N, C-alpha and C positions, 0 to 999 in steps of 0.2 A: 689525269697524268701524274705519275709519282714525282714528288718534289726532290730535287738533288741538292743536298746540303754538303758542300765540299768541306766545310769546317769540321764536321763530325764524322766523316766517312773515311775509312782507311782506303788505300789504293785498291785492294781486292774488292771491297764492297762497292766502291765507286765504279769499277769496271763491270761488275755484275749488274748494276743499275742501268748503265748505258746499254748493255746487251739486252736487257729486258725492254728498254725503250725501242730498240731497233726492231724487235720482232713482234712487239705488242701491236694489235690493230689500233689505228688512230682514226676515229670516225668523225668526219667534219660534215655538218649538215649541208645539203645541196644549196640552201639559201645563202650560206656563207661563201660559197664558191661561185655563185651566180649561175648554177645549173638548173635544169628542168624548168625553164621559164622564169627563174628567180633572177633578181638583180643583186649583185654582191653589195653589201653595205657600203663599201668604199666608193661605189659608183652611183649611189643614190643621192638625189638632191635633197638636202635637209631644209625643212620648212618651219617657219613660225607664223602663227595666225594672230593678227591684230584686229579685234572685233569679231565676235562669234555670235551675233544675233541672227536675224532671219536669213540674210544672205550668207553671212560667214559660216554659220552652222549647217543650215539645210542645203545650200547650193554648193558650197565649197568644201568645208571640212569633211562632210560625210562622203564626198567623192575622192578627195585627195588621199584619204587613208586606204583607198582601194588600189591606188596606182603603185605598181611595184617599183617604179623608178624614183619614187619620192618617199620621204620619211618625215612625219611631223614630230618635231622635238618639243615644241612649246606653244601654248595658247595664251592670249592676253585679252582681258576685257575688264572694264570698270564695274561690271555687274557680276557679283560673286556667284550667283546661281548659274549664269551663262558660262562663266569661266570654269566652274567645277563640272558642269554638264559637258562642256567641250572636252575637258581633260578626260572624263569618263568615256566619252565617245572614242577618243583616240586609243585609250588603253584597252577598251573592250575589243575594238577592231583588231588591234595588233595581237592581243592575247589569243584571239580566235585563229590567227595565222601561225602561231608558234606551237611546236610540239609540246612544250611544257604547259601551255594553256594559261600562262600568266604574263603580264607586262605592266610595269610600273615606272616607266621612264619618260612620261610626258610632263614637263614642267608647266606651271600655271602662275601668272602674275597679273597685276592690274595696271602696271605702268609700262608703256611701250618702250621706254628707254632701257628698262631692264632686259627685255627681250632682244632689242637691237644691239646691246653690248655683248651678247654671246657670240664668240668667234666660231662656234660649231654650227651656226645657222647660215645657210647659203642664201636663202630667199624668203620673202614674206608675202603673205596675202593680206591686203588691207581692205577690210569690209566694215569700216566704221561709218558714221554719218559723214557727209561731205565737208562739214566744218573741220574734220581731221584729215581729209585726204591729201591736201596740199602739204601741210607741215609733216605729216607722217611719211609721205613719199620722199620729201627732201631729206629728212633725217635718215631714212632707210638707205637712200642712195649714198649719202655721206658715210654711212656705216659699212658700206661695201656690199649691201644686199641687193639681189635682183628682186623685182617687185611685180605683183599682180594687184592692181588697184581698181576697186569697183567704180561704177559710174554713179552720178556724174563725177568726173575726175576732180572737180574743185568747187569751191564756194564762190570764187570770183575769176574774172579773166586774168588778172595778174598772177594769181596762184597757179593757173594752168601754165602760163609762160614760165614761171619759176620752176615748176616740176620738170618741164622739158629740159631746161638749162641744167638742172641738177643731175638728171639722168645721163645726159650727154657728157657733162663735165666729169662725172664719176665712172663713165664707161659701163653702165648697168643695162640690163635687159628689163624692160618694163612693158607689160601687157595691161591694157585697160579692159574693163568688164563689158564692153559693147560686143557681146559674143555672137551677134547675128553675122558678123564677118566670117564665122566658122560654120554657117548654115548653108546647105546646098541650094535651098530655094532662093535665098537672098543673093547668093553668089551668081546664080543664073540670071535673076532679074536685073542685077546691076550690070552684068556683062551684056545683056541684050540692049539695055539703054545706052551703054557706052559705045557699043558697036553699031548703033543707028537703026536697030530693028523697028523703032517707032518713028523714025525720021527725027527732025529737029524737035526737042522737047520744048513745050510751050508753058505748061504749068504742072505742078505737083500738089496733091492734096494729102495732108497728114492731119492727125487729130490730137486733141488735148492741149489747150492753150492756157490753162490755169497757172497763176503765179502765186507766190507767197505774199504775205502782208505783215505789217507791224501789229503785233498782238501783245496784250497784257493779260496774263492769267494769274489767278490767286496762288499764293505760296502754299505748298503742302509739305508735310513731313517727308524728309528724304528717307526712303526705305533702308532698313538695316542691310548692309551688304552692297550698297551702291556708293561709289566714290563720285559724288556730284561735281566736285571741282575738276576732276580729270575727265568726266563726261563732257563738261563745257569746254575744257581745254582752251584753244585759242579764241573761242567765241565770247562775246560780251557776257558778263555775269548776269544771271537772272535766277529767281528762286525756282526750285524744283516744282514741276507739275506733271502728273502722270500722263498727260497728253503728249509730252515730249519724249518720255521714256516709260515703257511698260516693264517694270522690274520682273525678272524671271523669264519664262519662255516668251519669245517674241511672237506676237500675233499678226504683225503687219511689217511691211518692208521699210517704209520711211515715215513713221508717225510724226516726226518733227518737222517735215518739209513745209508745212503750212506757215511756219514762222520764219520771217526773213533773216533773223539772226543765224538760222541753222540750215536753210535751204532756199530753193527758188520755186517750189511748188511743182506742178505737173510738168512744166516745160523742162526743168532740169532733171526731175526724177524719172519721167516717163518718155516724154516726147524726144528727149536726147537720143533715144534709140532710133527714132524715125529720122531725125536730123543726120545721124550717122549714115543711114542708108542713102539719104539725099546726097550728102557730100561724096560718098563712095560712088554712086551711080553717075554723078555729074563730073567725076574726075577732079573734085575740089578738095582733096585731102590736105593740100598745102595752102588753101585759100578759103574763100567763103563768100557770103552775100555782101553786097555793096550798099544796100539800103534796107531798112527795117521800118515797116509802116504799121502802127497799131490801129485797131478799129476805132479808137477814140478820134482819129483824124477825119473819119467819114469818107476817106478815099477808097477803102475796101471794107467789106462787112466783117472781115476776119483779120487777125494778125497775119501780115504778109511780108515775105522776104524776097527781095529782088537780087538775082544773081547776074553775073556778067553774061552778056548775050541775050538778056531779056527774059530768062526763065523766072517764073513766079512760083513761090511756094506758099500756099495758103494753109493756115492751121485752123481747121473747121471743127464743127461739132460732128457727131457720129455719121451723118449722112449729107449728101449733096442736095442742096435746095435749088430747084430750077429758078426760083425768084431771086436768088442771090449769086448763084454760081454758074459757070459755063460747064454744063453737063455733057460729057463726051458721047458720041454716038454709040449705041449698044449698051450703055450703062443703065442698070436697073436702079431707079431712084430709091428703092426700099433697101438696097444693100448698105450695110454699115461698113465703113472703112475699117480695116483691121488695125488692132493695136500695134504700135511700134513699127509699122510699115507705112505704106502709102499707095496712092494711085498716080502713076506717071502717065501724063497725057502728051502725045506727040502728034505730028502732022499725019501719021499713017495709022494711028490707033492708040490703045492704052494698055497698061499692065498694072495689075493689082497684086501686091505682095504684103504679107504680114504674118502675125503669129497665130492666127485662128486656124491654120492648118491647110490653107489652099492657096494656090497660085493661079490666077486667071488673067486672060488677056483678050483683046479684040484687035486683030483676028486671033482666034483661039489656037491656030496652028503654031503660034509662036512658042507656046508652052506645052504642046501636045506630048513631047517626050521628056517633060520635066521630072524632077524627083518626086518621091511619094510625099505623103502628108508630113507637115513640119512637126518635128519633135524637139522641143527646146532643150531637153536633157541630153540628147545626142549632140546637139550643137554646143552646149555648155561643156561637155566632156572633151570634144574636139578642141575647144578654145583653151581649156585648161592644159591639155596635153601639148598643144601647140606652144604654149609658154614654156613648159618643161623642156621641150625639144629645142626651143630657141636658147634657153639657158645652156643646154649641153653644147650647142653648136656656135653660140655667140652671134647668132643672126638676130634681126629684128622680128618680133612676133607679128601675128596677123593684124592686130590692132595696137600698134606701137603707141607709146605715150604721146608722141606728137600728133598722131592721127586722132586718138581719143580725145585729147585736149582741144583740138580744133573743132571737133563735133560738139564738145561741151561748150565752147565759146559761142557757137551759134545759139544754143539754148540761153546763155547769159545775155546775148544781144536781144533776144525776144523779151526777156524779163525787164531789161533796162528800158526798152521801148514802151512796154506796158506801164512801168512805174513812172516814166516821164510823161507819157501820154502824147508824144509827138514823133514825127518821122525823124529817123536818124540816118546819117550817111556814115558808112563804115569803110575804113581803109584796111583791107586784110593784110597788106604788106607791112604797114606800120603798126597794126594792131591798135588803132585808136579811132575815135569818132572825130569827124571833121566839123569844126565850127560849133562845138557844143561842150563847154567845160563841165557843166553839171553831169552830163552823161559820162564824160571821161573820169570824173571823180568816182563814179559808181563802178568803174573797172576794178577797184581795190577796196579793201576794208582794213581797218586797224586790227591787229591781233593782240590779245592779252599776253602780257609777259609771263613766262620767258619764251613763248613760242614765236616762231618766225618761219618764213619760206625763203 
């Protein structure tokens, strides 16, 4: 478009220039106008990513750059390789969508405070380790950002409660990464349980009961390009060891989870998905179990949660053992219980749901018209886009922060029962253990300065 310089143009030249503008074709790309399936830039939700390792890069960033209703403006990671790789992922994806074939507008930083200070970012995806989930969520809410935070939502019970309070106080939309809430198979299974298709639920079997422990690993040289102080963040200081963090491309989801300073082991990293399904199916999204019994007591062979009404949730090994468990009629003892799901046993039958790709029941007619094989990536996309739609409409998403935090608290309860080695009575309304000060102290941990929740 010609530039009009009124200071140097006489009246006649100025009028000629205006006339030329009036008749010259002015071509505006369809994407800029929101036509032909495009979303106009002014209507896109602008995103920043905090943590771009295994989950942040592979599961989230690689998909959000495909959604026309969103635009990634910045990435943040304390690992330089991951940060630069994520930046390249964004710019390559957007360059391919542009007529010019180039795009160089994704910022990269290693300190989340720098990203959160940007006024042009609407929302953030937090996919760090859980040591950061609580503080990062609170900081993001206070910075006016909507939030998608990965599971487990927190490192402690008190952090989960603080996250809910911050999100509500700041009026933000917060989705948690328990994305089976967006999977048709799990939706059907939980609906059948809630509607009484199995009669009164008596027990539920889920798998993976491992917890973290206190560990001491030898100090190793911090890789060039890794900000170890910021990696630790609010967690206690300890020397770098590659078992905590694999510099560069991430080969596993939660390598740090075996260490109690950084995680809770399988119960919080994996079984939290199954606990979320249990909470959902039992209609306990605002409550939880009332007693937790670890196997060390000898009362049950496995970690067991007692829910109001007498429902028992047993965290078992891969299969049901007739010598230890009540095996429901029609159940094949050689069948492995599926990851991240469970077996719901009621008065009138059982139902088995999980991520292995099948939904089964006895009687089989219960799921005869069920959805096709489970596809986690379809469910994940639905979950991500449900968050974007919730931001647009200002409704609560399918796994709101209060729901996801309550399911994470169930995992924390199991960890604390295993660590203390005794039965614990839990008050879901007061969010505290009854008559056990040691267990109550384990609801929280001190954070390194200057971090807080």
